[in-house]
C-alpha positions, -999 to +999 in steps of 0.1 A: -575+046+469-564+075+460-524+069+450-498+098+453-464+102+438-438+124+427-420+128+398-451+114+379-460+118+339-499+117+349-514+104+379-535+073+383-567+078+410-579+043+415-609+045+437-610+010+453-641+001+479-624-015+506-654-038+516-648-053+488-611-056+477-591-040+502-559-025+505-534-019+475-498-039+485-473-027+503-448-022+477-450+008+455-453-007+418-431-003+388-447-017+355-424-032+336-443-058+315-434-044+276-474-056+272-486-033+295-478+004+298-490+035+315-516+039+287-537+010+287-538+006+325-555+045+322-580+034+300-587+004+325-591+031+357-619+058+360-599+091+368-567+102+352-564+133+362-529+157+345-501+160+370-486+191+372-456+184+350-417+185+376-392+187+353-360+174+374-340+205+361-365+224+388-351+204+415-327+233+428-353+255+422-381+249+452-394+257+478-375+252+513-381+231+545-399+247+577-372+243+606-378+248+641-374+219+664-381+238+697-413+250+686-447+244+702-466+224+672-507+236+662-511+201+650-505+166+661-519+136+640-513+095+647-482+096+631-464+110+662-464+076+677-447+059+645-405+055+643-401+060+610-385+095+601-407+096+572-438+096+587-426+118+617-419+150+594-456+150+588-464+144+625-476+178+630-495+187+593-530+200+597-538+166+573-551+138+601-526+113+586-529+077+594-501+050+590-506+027+573-526-005+590-561-017+595-566+014+616-570+031+585-589+009+567-619+004+596-620+040+594-625+045+555-651+016+562-673+031+587-674+068+568-678+046+541-651+077+520-617+068+501-584+065+508-560+093+503-525+077+501-496+096+500-460+078+493-430+094+501-392+090+512-376+110+545-345+126+529-364+129+494-363+166+487-398+169+466-412+153+495-402+182+518-412+205+484-449+186+488-452+190+530-443+230+527-471+234+493-493+209+499-499+192+532-491+222+554-518+244+542-548+244+559-568+244+531-558+211+512-559+196+547-591+209+557-606+194+519-584+157+531-596+156+564-633+159+555-630+135+515-606+109+526-590+090+556-554+098+545-527+072+548-485+084+549-464+054+536-431+050+537-414+044+501-469+121+457-496+138+425-489+172+437-517+190+458-509+229+453-529+254+471-545+268+438-552+232+420-579+218+445-603+212+415-594+172+411-603+164+449-634+174+450-639+160+412-632+128+432-653+131+459-680+136+435-672+108+416-676+082+445-706+099+459-720+094+424-705+067+407-695+042+431-706+011+419-685+022+382-658+030+404-654-004+422-660-024+389-631-001+370-608-008+402-617-050+402-609-046+364-576-026+373-564-052+399-570-083+378-551-066+346-522-054+366-522-090+385-517-104+350-497-083+335-473-080+367-465-118+381-460-132+344-455-171+346-424-191+324-440-214+296-413-239+298-386-244+325-352-231+307-342-203+282-338-210+244-300-220+237-278-192+228-307-165+246-286-157+274-255-150+251-277-128+227-294-106+251-257-099+267-246-086+232-282-065+225-276-049+266-243-043+256-255-028+218-281-007+237-262+007+256-237+018+233-258+031+222-267+060+245-233+064+255-223+101+259-187+105+242-184+140+259-196+134+294-194+098+303-227+076+310-254+062+292-284+085+284-290+121+284-298+147+317-305+138+342-279+115+350-281+088+374-250+065+383-270+031+371-240+009+382-258-022+367-252-009+339-214-006+343-212-045+356-230-052+322-201-034+298-174-049+322-187-085+320-190-083+282-154-071+277-141-101+304-162-125+275-149-105+251-114-111+260-123-147+268-128-150+228-098-136+217-118-103+209-112-072+213-130-052+240-114-018+240-144-001+229-169-012+260-136-008+287-133+034+277-172+036+274-170+026+312-133+037+326-142+074+311-174+073+329-163+063+363-136+091+359-162+117+346-184+108+379-157+110+403-147+142+389-178+152+387-203+175+412-223+139+424-192+131+441-186+149+474-149+158+469-146+171+508-173+146+526-167+111+505-193+095+489-214+103+460-250+120+452-280+107+436-278+120+403-265+155+381-297+172+372-272+186+340-255+162+314-221+165+328-224+153+362-217+190+379-249+199+400-266+173+415-296+161+441-275+164+471-293+132+486-267+105+491-283+074+494-263+039+507-282+014+483-258+042+456-231+040+480-227+002+480-230-004+441-208+022+432-177+010+455-183-023+439-180-015+403-148+013+416-134-021+427-137-040+399-123-014+378-087-011+394-092-051+394-092-041+359-065-016+355-043-021+383-052+022+387-051+037+419-076+063+408-104+039+407-090+023+445-089+054+460-130+066+449-138+031+460-121+039+496-132+072+494-170+061+500-162+032+520-146+060+547-179+079+542-198+053+549-178+047+581-171+080+593-211+088+587-238+062+584-224+037+608-246+031+642-227+019+676-238-016+665-226-021+636-258-011+612-253+008+581-279+039+583-300+043+552-297+082+535-288+117+543-313+142+532-308+167+503-317+200+522-304+209+554-304+251+569-276+276+557-273+283+591-278+277+631-311+295+637-327+297+602-362+287+596-357+273+566-338+242+549-319+249+516-311+221+492-277+218+487-265+241+512-245+220+535-223+215+501-221+245+480-192+273+487-188+308+480-156+316+471-146+341+496-155+309+523-125+290+503-104+318+504-110+323+542-109+288+547-082+274+527-057+302+532-025+300+508-033+269+489-066+290+482-058+298+445-051+263+439-073+247+449-101+273+431-087+264+400-088+227+406-118+227+413-138+251+389-143+282+419-152+311+408-168+347+424-199+344+405-205+311+412-193+278+392-230+265+379-228+277+345-216+246+324-251+236+313-278+254+305-302+231+329-273+230+355-288+264+374-319+274+353-332+298+382-300+308+397-306+290+429-268+287+436-256+324+421-224+331+441-221+294+453-201+267+440-203+231+434-171+211+434-159+197+402-124+186+384-123+204+350-083+198+340-055+170+346-038+169+376-007+162+363-008+190+340-019+219+367+007+204+390+032+206+363+023+247+355+030+249+390+068+232+389+061+210+415+053+172+418+020+156+412+021+139+449+029+175+467+000+188+443-022+163+457-010+165+494-022+199+491-058+194+477-056+167+504-048+194+534-074+217+516-101+194+514-100+186+551-099+222+561-130+226+542-141+192+556-141+205+594-157+240+583-184+222+568-187+202+597-194+232+618-224+238+596-262+223+601-258+187+590-283+177+572-313+152+582-295+118+583-321+086+580-308+065+608-334+035+598-316-002+589-329-017+558-319-049+552-317-053+515-295-018+513-267-033+540-270-060+521-257-044+491-226-024+518-217-055+531-210-066+497-187-035+492-166-042+524-160-077+517-144-076+483-125-042+490-111-061+519-092-085+490-095-065+465-075-033+479-045-058+491-035-053+456-029-017+461+011-012+455+031-010+486+037+033+492-001+038+479-005+072+490-039+084+499-055+120+502-084+136+525-111+122+527-096+090+520-082+070+553-054+052+540-070+020+567-052-018+566-083-033+538-089-066+564-102-039+589-134-032+558-143-071+562-145-063+601-171-035+590-189-062+568-195-086+593-204-067+617-234-048+599-240-089+593-238-093+631-265-067+637-288-079+611-288-115+621-288-104+661-318-074+655-336-078+621-337-123+622-360-146+637-334-179+641-369-197+653-387-192+620-360-182+602-369-151+588-359-115+584-374-080+591-375-056+562-360-028+591-350-015+620-355+020+638-353+021+675-365-017+675-377-036+640-402-025+621-436-043+615-430-054+577-419-082+572-387-088+548-392-085+511-382-104+485-346-072+483-339-083+517-332-117+513-314-118+482-295-091+487-285-099+522-276-136+511-256-122+482-237-098+508-233-129+529-213-150+501-190-119+496-179-121+534-176-157+534-152-156+497-135-127+517-126-149+538-150-149+569-161-177+584-181-206+575-209-190+593-219-168+570-219-192+539-246-212+566-271-184+574-269-178+535-277-211+529-304-208+552-323-174+546-325-195+503-342-220+519-366-195+533-369-169+504-376-201+485-404-208+507-415-171+508-415-162+477-410-182+448-437-191+425-434-237+423-455-235+389-448-202+369-413-197+379-394-170+395-401-150+428-425-127+439-417-093+457-439-101+485-450-131+512-482-143+503-495-141+536-507-107+539-547-105+528-542-064+522-518-079+492-536-077+463-507-076+442-476-097+439-450-089+418-421-104+400-401-075+393-372-077+366-364-040+359-325-036+372-324+003+380-313+025+404-312-008+420-310-045+410-334-063+410-346-089+435-347-115+404-311-102+392-296-108+419-310-143+435-303-162+397-263-151+405-268-163+444-285-195+427-258-198+404-230-191+434-246-219+456-243-243+430-210-239+426-203-244+463-229-275+472-228-308+451-258-336+444-296-325+441-295-297+460-266-276+433-291-294+407-322-278+430-304-245+427-298-244+392-329-256+384-346-227+398-327-203+387-336-216+348-367-216+354-374-182+371-350-170+337-378-188+314-404-166+330-386-130+317-378-145+284-394-123+261-376-092+281-340-104+278-352-111+237-368-078+238-357-044+258-323-069+274-315-028+284-338-029+309-322-059+330-288-058+324-274-072+355-302-101+348-284-106+312-253-112+331-266-138+352-284-158+323-251-165+308-231-168+342-262-200+344-252-209+309-215-212+320-211-248+311-186-249+344-178-227+369-139-217+378-135-230+418-101-219+439-106-238+464-078-227+498-067-255+526-046-244+553-047-227+582-069-191+591-060-167+602-021-170+593-007-149+572-004-172+539-039-175+539-039-135+537-016-134+506-032-166+487-069-155+494-058-116+480-043-138+452-075-154+445-095-124+443-068-105+425-085-102+393-118-096+377-136-125+371-174-130+374-177-165+373-151-179+396-159-194+431-134-189+459-139-213+487-115-216+517-112-245+541-086-249+573-088-286+580-078-279+619-113-263+618-142-285+635-167-263+622-154-260+588-148-296+583-182-305+592-202-278+571-183-287+543-188-327+551-224-321+549-223-300+517-197-309+494-180-339+500-153-334+467-144-301+494-143-319+525-121-346+501-096-318+490-087-302+526-080-338+537-056-350+509-042-313+507-028-303+543+003-292+545+018-278+580+031-250+569+015-242+532-019-226+524-026-246+491-046-235+465-061-253+434-082-241+405-109-264+394-128-262+362-148-286+341-145-317+364-107-310+363-078-297+393-050-281+385-022-292+402-014-276+434+003-243+441+014-226+476+029-191+467+003-162+459+020-153+424+019-192+411-022-184+418-024-153+404-007-164+372-033-202+368-062-178+374-050-152+342-054-182+318-078-181+293-109-210+300-100-242+280-135-247+276-161-224+248-174-194+263 
């Protein structure tokens, strides 16, 4: 099998004899074990071919994509029968593509040829470039068709037209060294399996390690901080929300210990400000692009991914909780309103991504990256009108184009004469220079953005990947749920400017609940209690992966804690049971990424890396901690023990490479907290009193807090708590008030005196813990 992926430093070519070994697993492998490097892997495989070096800053200079939906097609392959947007994009390549499946494997066995596996994603700019430069080329296609069975797989070595020699070398090796290749393939699988499916040597972490790992990760991130432009690390800059989450969490722990968190907070808030003001943020339509190619967050890779939006909304919500500054709440609204406007289907499902590329005008034969988002100075003047100069000054718009802030922003002048909007000056200062109030200035900018939005809406839109992925919906559900309560902390009369809508916070909870309902209806089997991974024109064939279960459980817990019904909590517990059944390594600890039922999956990996998305294992620890605080007895102990055993699997990572697993560092500390804070609300719901009290429960930032609410008059509520936590049921019965919602704050087996007004509850929650932190 030849595995082809983009943006690699080397290409690893593993030729695996299917009769003996079968195909590789379904999910991309990310090597995270520090003792197992790509260099050691390359020595195991028969061929290591030098990859064409691809520098990320050249993204904007790459080729364009062919576009003509009405043309007749010279070639049509099996992918035309698929539902995946990515596979359909390659349905008319001259390459004789197969989708991943037994048909392809049987054909490879019959012809006795290796498999060429190409892995990509529908909204990926590089995948479009590769298609044009490689898979639409008749010469490349003939080589692949003659020498391989070619499989297209969702989720690429770059075969350019003048660089086909290595394909022939693979073919020659297959014919002359097949036994050697088979043996090396077996050895590679053995070594990978050992490296990527580690087991714990004990059932829990050593005492003190969680706190040390948390501190180490914060120190490592601080060492990579960019004080000029914000963020951690250098260009290209990715908005890795788990880094922000760790720094916020560490700040909270420092404050509870009576220590200064000023340095951490400064890094976090400045980074979030720079990102929101940069070109990575879509100032006209809302939401964030995938990453910035330069160090100043200016010129982005224009793809928009759902997993970014959900996580970023959450960290901006947390920043608002910490600071009370509506700058952060408005950015969170901006993201969520973008999703509501552009990314939600009729059934409440939330779509996956928007492409980086689009046509510059109707009927154009080519797509270009960023065409939908960039502006000339003349366009701004013509569309905005009388306030054009104000807008141009604010967003650094110039006749010559503005992609000049860094040498790597636009090295090949692809955006000459074009402008990517960026805010470089203080809003209050600019308003003062014009002799107008800040509010009036912001109103002018909002009106200008609306005009540009309307004009932009007439441009050819980027491709929408309308596939529904369970895990990414879980991340977005969490943000919508939490926003419904945290945003109630905005001051009355807060002004909103386009693209922020300014809806009532409760509407966000409704969005989250509709997404959850869609998943339960379309992607969940009530009989087997199992998830399907994705939906497009029907459920996919792929089963749910660990991330699907873990991220959805997290989202459901947030729906419940933000005021949703106990049905979401019941489903979360049900899903956790299934996750344990399908993915847990009961002997070695932790969770595998895939179920163990598919014989074609040779490697079951235990993922720990918290990257663009958090790892399923990191999220699972937090889920288990939260669930353990809601139920009692043996089930609570079971959840805690599983979390402890899971963390023990990654002990060496926590000790030595904490920066790679920031969310797991937080999770380990959460589990080590002697007693998690519980906020218990008892009273009639829905009601105005309940709305006020649950908003107060969520007003302050505290990741080590669980919110439980129960209506003593609600049969479903009482039956749930009587079955899962008799203490909560008893509290509900003994604290019932006819016209009040009663709140109790419990920790370390003790509860506060009951309070019945939001301000008293807020005051209780601001008190420092009386136990060691």
